[in-house]
DOTI-524876 format. One record per residue: residue number from 1; chain; residue in one letter; x, y, z of N, C-alpha, C, O in turn. Coordinates in Angstrom, 1 decimal. Each point is the difference from the previous one (the first is absolute). Layout:
(NUM; "A"; "A"; (X; Y; Z); (X; Y; Z); (X; Y; Z); (X; Y; Z))
...
***
This chain:
(1; "A"; "M"; (-8.9; 27.5; 50.7); (0.3; 1.0; 1.0); (-0.7; 1.3; -0.4); (0.1; 0.5; -1.1))
(2; "A"; "L"; (-0.8; 0.1; 2.1); (-0.7; 1.3; -0.2); (1.0; 1.1; 0.1); (1.0; 0.0; 0.6))
(3; "A"; "D"; (-1.4; 1.1; -1.3); (0.7; 1.3; 0.2); (-1.0; 1.1; 0.1); (-1.2; -0.3; -0.1))
(4; "A"; "C"; (1.6; 1.5; 0.4); (-0.9; 1.1; 0.2); (-0.8; 0.3; -1.2); (-1.1; 0.5; 0.1))
(5; "A"; "A"; (1.6; -0.8; -1.3); (-0.8; 0.3; -1.2); (-1.3; -0.9; 0.0); (-1.0; 0.5; -0.5))
(6; "A"; "T"; (1.1; -1.7; 1.1); (-1.2; -0.8; 0.0); (-1.1; 0.7; 0.9); (-1.2; 0.0; -0.4))
(7; "A"; "L"; (1.6; 0.5; 1.5); (-0.9; 0.7; 0.9); (-0.5; 1.3; -0.7); (-1.2; 0.2; 0.0))
(8; "A"; "L"; (2.0; 0.5; -0.7); (-0.4; 1.2; -0.7); (-1.1; -0.3; -1.1); (-0.9; 0.7; -0.1))
(9; "A"; "R"; (1.2; -1.8; -0.6); (-1.0; -0.4; -1.1); (-1.3; -0.3; 0.6); (-1.1; 0.4; -0.4))
(10; "A"; "A"; (1.1; -1.2; 1.5); (-1.3; -0.4; 0.7); (-0.7; 1.2; 0.5); (-1.2; 0.1; -0.1))
(11; "A"; "V"; (1.9; 0.8; 0.8); (-0.6; 1.2; 0.6); (-0.6; 0.9; -1.1); (-1.1; 0.5; 0.1))
(12; "A"; "D"; (1.9; -0.3; -1.1); (-0.4; 0.9; -1.1); (-1.3; -0.5; -0.7); (-0.9; 0.7; -0.4))
(13; "A"; "R"; (0.9; -2.0; 0.2); (-1.1; -0.7; -0.7); (-1.3; 0.2; 0.9); (-1.0; 0.4; -0.5))
(14; "A"; "L"; (1.2; -0.7; 1.8); (-1.2; 0.1; 0.8); (-0.4; 1.5; 0.2); (-1.2; 0.3; 0.0))
(15; "A"; "A"; (2.1; 0.6; 0.1); (-0.3; 1.4; 0.2); (-0.8; 0.5; -1.3); (-1.0; 0.7; 0.2))
(16; "A"; "G"; (1.5; -1.1; -1.3); (-0.7; 0.4; -1.3); (-1.5; -0.6; 0.0); (-0.9; 0.7; -0.5))
(17; "A"; "R"; (0.8; -1.9; 1.0); (-1.4; -0.6; 0.0); (-0.9; 0.8; 0.9); (-1.1; 0.2; -0.2))
(18; "A"; "F"; (1.7; 0.1; 1.4); (-0.8; 0.8; 1.0); (-0.4; 1.4; -0.6); (-1.1; 0.4; 0.1))
(19; "A"; "R"; (2.0; 0.2; -0.8); (-0.2; 1.3; -0.6); (-1.1; 0.0; -1.1); (-0.7; 0.9; -0.2))
(20; "A"; "A"; (0.5; -2.1; -0.4); (-0.9; -0.1; -1.1); (-1.4; -0.5; 0.4); (-1.0; 0.1; -0.7))
(21; "A"; "L"; (0.9; -0.4; 2.0); (-1.3; -0.5; 0.5); (-1.0; 1.1; 0.1); (0.3; 1.2; 0.3))
(22; "A"; "P"; (-1.6; -1.5; -0.6); (-1.0; 1.0; 0.2); (-0.3; 0.2; 1.5); (0.3; -0.9; 0.8))
(23; "A"; "Q"; (-0.9; 2.0; -0.5); (-0.3; 0.3; 1.4); (-0.9; -1.1; 0.6); (0.2; -0.4; 1.2))
(24; "A"; "S"; (-1.1; -0.2; -1.9); (-0.9; -1.1; 0.5); (0.8; -1.2; 0.5); (-0.3; -0.6; 0.9))
(25; "A"; "R"; (1.5; 0.3; -1.6); (0.8; -1.1; 0.4); (0.9; 0.4; 1.2); (0.4; -0.9; 0.8))
(26; "A"; "L"; (0.0; 2.1; -0.7); (0.9; 0.5; 1.0); (-0.6; 0.1; 1.4); (0.7; -0.1; 1.0))
(27; "A"; "R"; (-2.0; 0.2; -1.0); (-0.6; 0.1; 1.3); (0.1; -1.3; 0.8); (0.0; -1.1; -0.5))
(28; "A"; "G"; (0.2; 1.3; 1.8); (-0.1; -1.2; 0.9); (1.3; -0.8; 0.0); (1.1; 0.6; 0.2))
(29; "A"; "A"; (-1.2; -1.9; -0.3); (1.0; -0.9; 0.2); (1.2; 0.2; -0.9); (1.2; -0.3; 0.4))
(30; "A"; "V"; (-1.4; 0.6; -1.6); (1.1; 0.1; -1.0); (1.0; 1.2; 0.4); (1.2; -0.2; 0.1))
(31; "A"; "A"; (-1.8; 1.3; 0.2); (0.8; 1.2; 0.4); (0.7; -0.3; 1.3); (1.1; 0.3; 0.3))
(32; "A"; "E"; (-1.8; -0.9; 0.6); (0.5; -0.4; 1.4); (1.2; -0.9; -0.2); (1.0; 0.2; 0.7))
(33; "A"; "A"; (-1.1; -1.2; -1.5); (1.1; -1.0; -0.3); (1.2; 0.7; -0.6); (1.1; -0.2; 0.4))
(34; "A"; "G"; (-1.3; 1.1; -1.3); (1.1; 0.8; -0.6); (0.7; 0.9; 1.0); (1.2; 0.1; 0.0))
(35; "A"; "L"; (-2.0; 0.6; 0.8); (0.6; 0.9; 1.0); (0.7; -0.9; 1.1); (1.1; 0.4; 0.4))
(36; "A"; "A"; (-1.6; -1.5; 0.0); (0.7; -0.9; 0.9); (1.3; -0.4; -0.6); (1.0; -0.1; 0.7))
(37; "A"; "L"; (-1.0; -0.3; -1.9); (1.3; -0.4; -0.7); (1.0; 1.2; 0.0); (1.1; -0.2; 0.3))
(38; "A"; "A"; (-1.6; 1.3; -0.7); (0.9; 1.2; 0.0); (0.6; 0.2; 1.3); (1.2; 0.3; 0.2))
(39; "A"; "R"; (-2.0; -0.4; 0.9); (0.5; 0.2; 1.3); (1.0; -1.0; 0.4); (1.0; 0.3; 0.7))
(40; "A"; "E"; (-1.2; -1.6; -1.1); (0.9; -1.0; 0.4); (1.4; 0.2; -0.7); (1.0; -0.1; 0.6))
(41; "A"; "L"; (-1.1; 0.4; -1.9); (1.2; 0.2; -0.8); (0.8; 1.2; 0.6); (1.2; -0.1; 0.2))
(42; "A"; "A"; (-1.9; 1.2; 0.1); (0.7; 1.2; 0.6); (0.6; -0.3; 1.3); (1.1; 0.4; 0.4))
(43; "A"; "A"; (-1.9; -1.2; 0.5); (0.6; -0.3; 1.3); (1.2; -0.9; -0.1); (1.0; 0.2; 0.7))
(44; "A"; "E"; (-1.0; -1.1; -1.6); (1.2; -0.9; -0.2); (1.2; 0.9; -0.4); (1.1; -0.2; 0.4))
(45; "A"; "A"; (-1.3; 1.1; -1.4); (1.1; 0.9; -0.4); (0.5; 0.8; 1.2); (1.2; 0.2; 0.1))
(46; "A"; "Q"; (-2.1; 0.3; 0.7); (0.5; 0.8; 1.1); (0.7; -0.8; 1.0); (1.0; 0.5; 0.6))
(47; "A"; "R"; (-1.4; -1.7; -0.3); (0.7; -0.9; 0.9); (1.4; -0.3; -0.5); (1.0; -0.1; 0.8))
(48; "A"; "I"; (-0.8; 0.0; -2.1); (1.4; -0.2; -0.5); (0.8; 1.2; 0.0); (1.2; 0.0; 0.5))
(49; "A"; "E"; (-1.8; 1.2; -0.9); (0.8; 1.2; -0.1); (0.2; 0.7; 1.4); (1.1; 0.6; 0.2))
(50; "A"; "F"; (-2.0; -0.8; 0.7); (0.1; 0.7; 1.3); (-0.4; -1.0; 1.1); (-1.0; 0.2; 0.7))
(51; "A"; "P"; (1.9; -1.2; -0.5); (-0.3; -1.0; 1.1); (-0.1; 0.7; 1.3); (0.7; 0.9; 0.4))
(52; "A"; "G"; (-1.7; -1.4; 0.4); (-0.2; 0.6; 1.3); (-0.9; 1.2; 0.1); (-0.5; 0.4; 1.0))
(53; "A"; "R"; (0.3; 0.2; -2.2); (-0.9; 1.2; 0.0); (-1.5; -0.4; -0.2); (-0.3; -1.0; -0.6))
(54; "A"; "E"; (-0.6; 1.7; 1.2); (-1.4; -0.3; -0.1); (-0.4; 0.2; -1.5); (0.3; 0.9; -0.6))
(55; "A"; "V"; (-1.1; -1.9; 0.1); (-0.4; 0.0; -1.3); (-1.1; 1.0; -0.2); (-1.0; 0.1; 0.8))
(56; "A"; "R"; (1.1; 0.7; -1.9); (-1.1; 1.0; -0.3); (-1.0; -0.7; -1.0); (0.4; -0.6; -0.9))
(57; "A"; "I"; (-1.6; 0.8; 1.2); (-1.1; -0.7; -0.8); (-0.4; 0.9; -1.1); (-0.3; 1.2; 0.2))
(58; "A"; "I"; (0.1; -1.8; -1.4); (-0.5; 0.8; -1.1); (-1.4; 0.3; 0.3); (-0.8; -0.8; 0.3))
(59; "A"; "P"; (0.4; 2.1; -0.5); (-1.4; 0.4; 0.3); (-1.0; -0.5; -1.1); (0.4; -0.2; -1.1))
(60; "A"; "D"; (-1.6; 0.1; 1.5); (-1.1; -0.3; -1.0); (-0.4; 1.3; -0.6); (-0.7; 0.9; 0.6))
(61; "A"; "E"; (1.1; -0.7; -1.9); (-0.2; 1.2; -0.7); (-1.2; -0.1; -1.0); (-0.2; 0.8; -0.8))
(62; "A"; "G"; (-0.4; -2.0; 0.8); (-1.1; -0.2; -0.9); (0.3; -1.1; -1.0); (1.1; -0.3; -0.2))
(63; "A"; "V"; (-2.2; -0.2; -0.4); (0.2; -1.2; -0.9); (0.7; 0.4; -1.3); (0.6; -0.9; -0.6))
(64; "A"; "F"; (-0.6; 2.1; 0.2); (0.6; 0.3; -1.3); (1.6; 0.1; 0.1); (0.6; 0.1; -1.1))
(65; "A"; "V"; (0.0; -0.1; 2.2); (1.4; 0.1; 0.1); (0.6; -1.3; 0.5); (1.3; -0.1; 0.1))
(66; "A"; "V"; (-2.0; -1.0; 0.1); (0.5; -1.2; 0.4); (1.0; -0.6; -0.9); (1.1; -0.5; 0.4))
(67; "A"; "G"; (-1.3; 0.6; -1.7); (1.0; -0.5; -1.0); (1.3; 0.7; 0.1); (1.0; -0.6; 0.0))
(68; "A"; "D"; (-1.1; 1.9; 0.2); (1.3; 0.8; 0.2); (0.7; -0.4; 1.3); (1.2; 0.0; 0.1))
(69; "A"; "Q"; (-2.0; -0.2; 1.0); (0.6; -0.4; 1.2); (0.7; -1.3; -0.1); (1.0; -0.2; 0.6))
(70; "A"; "I"; (-1.6; -0.8; -1.3); (0.6; -1.3; -0.2); (1.3; 0.2; -0.7); (1.0; -0.6; 0.3))
(71; "A"; "A"; (-1.0; 1.4; -1.4); (1.2; 0.2; -0.8); (1.1; 0.7; 0.8); (1.2; -0.5; 0.0))
(72; "A"; "V"; (-1.5; 1.5; 0.7); (1.0; 0.7; 0.8); (0.6; -0.9; 1.1); (1.2; -0.1; 0.2))
(73; "A"; "A"; (-2.1; -0.6; 0.5); (0.5; -0.9; 1.1); (0.8; -1.1; -0.6); (1.1; -0.4; 0.6))
(74; "A"; "G"; (-1.5; -0.2; -1.7); (0.8; -1.1; -0.6); (1.3; 0.5; -0.5); (1.0; -0.8; 0.2))
(75; "A"; "H"; (-0.9; 1.9; -0.8); (1.3; 0.6; -0.4); (0.9; 0.3; 1.1); (1.2; -0.2; 0.0))
(76; "A"; "E"; (-1.8; 0.7; 1.1); (0.8; 0.3; 1.2); (0.6; -1.3; 0.6); (1.2; -0.1; 0.4))
(77; "A"; "L"; (-2.0; -1.0; -0.4); (0.5; -1.2; 0.5); (1.1; -0.6; -0.9); (1.0; -0.5; 0.5))
(78; "A"; "A"; (-1.2; 0.6; -1.8); (1.0; -0.5; -0.9); (1.3; 0.8; 0.2); (1.1; -0.6; 0.0))
(79; "A"; "A"; (-1.2; 1.9; 0.2); (1.2; 0.8; 0.2); (0.7; -0.4; 1.3); (1.2; 0.0; 0.1))
(80; "A"; "A"; (-2.0; -0.3; 0.9); (0.6; -0.4; 1.3); (0.6; -1.3; 0.0); (1.1; -0.3; 0.6))
(81; "A"; "L"; (-1.6; -0.6; -1.4); (0.5; -1.4; -0.1); (1.2; -0.1; -1.0); (0.8; -0.9; 0.2))
(82; "A"; "E"; (-0.7; 1.8; -1.2); (1.0; -0.1; -1.0); (1.4; -0.2; 0.5); (0.7; -0.9; -0.5))
(83; "A"; "P"; (-0.2; 1.6; 1.5); (1.4; -0.2; 0.4); (0.2; -1.2; 0.9); (1.1; -0.3; 0.4))
(84; "A"; "Y"; (-2.2; -0.5; -0.1); (0.1; -1.1; 0.9); (-0.4; -1.3; -0.7); (-1.2; -0.5; 0.3))
(85; "A"; "P"; (2.0; -0.2; -1.0); (-0.4; -1.2; -0.7); (-0.4; -1.1; 1.0); (-0.7; -0.9; -0.4))
(86; "A"; "A"; (1.2; 1.0; 1.6); (-0.3; -1.0; 1.0); (-1.5; 0.1; 0.5); (-0.5; -0.9; 0.7))
(87; "A"; "Y"; (-0.2; 1.9; -1.2); (-1.4; 0.1; 0.4); (-0.9; -0.7; -1.0); (-1.2; 0.5; -0.2))
(88; "A"; "E"; (1.6; -1.5; -0.5); (-0.8; -0.7; -1.0); (-1.3; -0.5; 0.6); (-1.0; 0.1; -0.7))
(89; "A"; "E"; (1.0; -0.5; 2.0); (-1.3; -0.5; 0.6); (-1.0; 1.2; 0.1); (-1.2; -0.2; -0.3))
(90; "A"; "R"; (1.7; 1.3; 0.6); (-0.9; 1.2; 0.1); (-0.5; 0.4; -1.4); (-1.2; 0.3; -0.1))
(91; "A"; "L"; (2.0; -0.4; -0.9); (-0.4; 0.3; -1.3); (-1.0; -1.0; -0.5); (-1.0; 0.4; -0.6))
(92; "A"; "D"; (1.2; -1.7; 0.8); (-0.9; -1.0; -0.4); (-1.3; 0.2; 0.7); (-1.1; -0.2; -0.6))
(93; "A"; "A"; (1.1; 0.5; 1.9); (-1.3; 0.2; 0.7); (-0.8; 1.2; -0.6); (-1.2; -0.1; -0.1))
(94; "A"; "A"; (2.0; 1.1; -0.2); (-0.7; 1.2; -0.6); (-0.6; -0.3; -1.3); (-1.2; 0.4; -0.3))
(95; "A"; "V"; (1.9; -1.1; -0.6); (-0.6; -0.4; -1.3); (-1.2; -0.9; 0.2); (-1.0; 0.2; -0.7))
(96; "A"; "R"; (1.1; -1.1; 1.6); (-1.1; -0.9; 0.2); (-1.2; 0.7; 0.5); (-1.2; -0.3; -0.3))
(97; "A"; "R"; (1.4; 1.3; 1.2); (-1.1; 0.8; 0.6); (-0.7; 0.9; -1.1); (-1.2; 0.0; -0.1))
(98; "A"; "V"; (2.0; 0.6; -0.8); (-0.5; 0.7; -1.1); (-0.9; -0.9; -0.9); (-1.1; 0.4; -0.4))
(99; "A"; "E"; (1.6; -1.5; 0.1); (-0.7; -1.0; -0.9); (-1.3; -0.5; 0.7); (-1.0; -0.2; -0.6))
(100; "A"; "A"; (1.1; 0.0; 1.9); (-1.2; -0.4; 0.8); (-1.1; 1.0; 0.0); (-1.2; -0.3; -0.2))
(101; "A"; "V"; (1.6; 1.6; 0.3); (-1.0; 1.1; 0.0); (-0.6; 0.1; -1.4); (-1.2; 0.2; -0.1))
(102; "A"; "A"; (2.0; -0.3; -0.9); (-0.5; 0.0; -1.4); (-1.0; -1.1; -0.2); (-1.1; 0.2; -0.6))
(103; "A"; "K"; (1.4; -1.4; 1.0); (-0.9; -1.1; -0.1); (-1.3; 0.2; 0.8); (-1.1; -0.3; -0.5))
(104; "A"; "A"; (1.2; 0.7; 1.7); (-1.1; 0.2; 0.9); (-1.0; 1.0; -0.5); (-1.2; -0.1; 0.1))
(105; "A"; "C"; (1.8; 1.1; -0.8); (-0.8; 1.1; -0.6); (-0.5; -0.2; -1.4); (-0.7; 0.8; -0.6))
(106; "A"; "G"; (1.1; -2.0; 0.1); (-0.4; -0.3; -1.4); (0.7; 0.8; -1.0); (-0.5; 0.3; -1.1))
(107; "A"; "L"; (1.7; 0.1; 1.4); (0.8; 0.8; -0.9); (1.2; -0.7; -0.6); (0.7; 0.5; -0.8))
***
């Protein structure tokens, strides 16, 4: 059974890897995949915390902040899921998505 700590470990690990990447690796598909992940995590957190409200999209602030965006969005989702143990499917999906992005980016 997963818990929010599993999501936090996966997110923190990936965010750290993004932060350590040189600019040459961050350009293009890698940064785009990271930003897309951050947006997905943030949107899921917002849907849980504010059902029925329009989701706000994380802006593209450049390749050097993608790691931070992943970390913040992942922590927000974990905080949103924490009080709801019945959301295990959502938690599992988030962890799998983080792992998939890490694999796709070679991280």
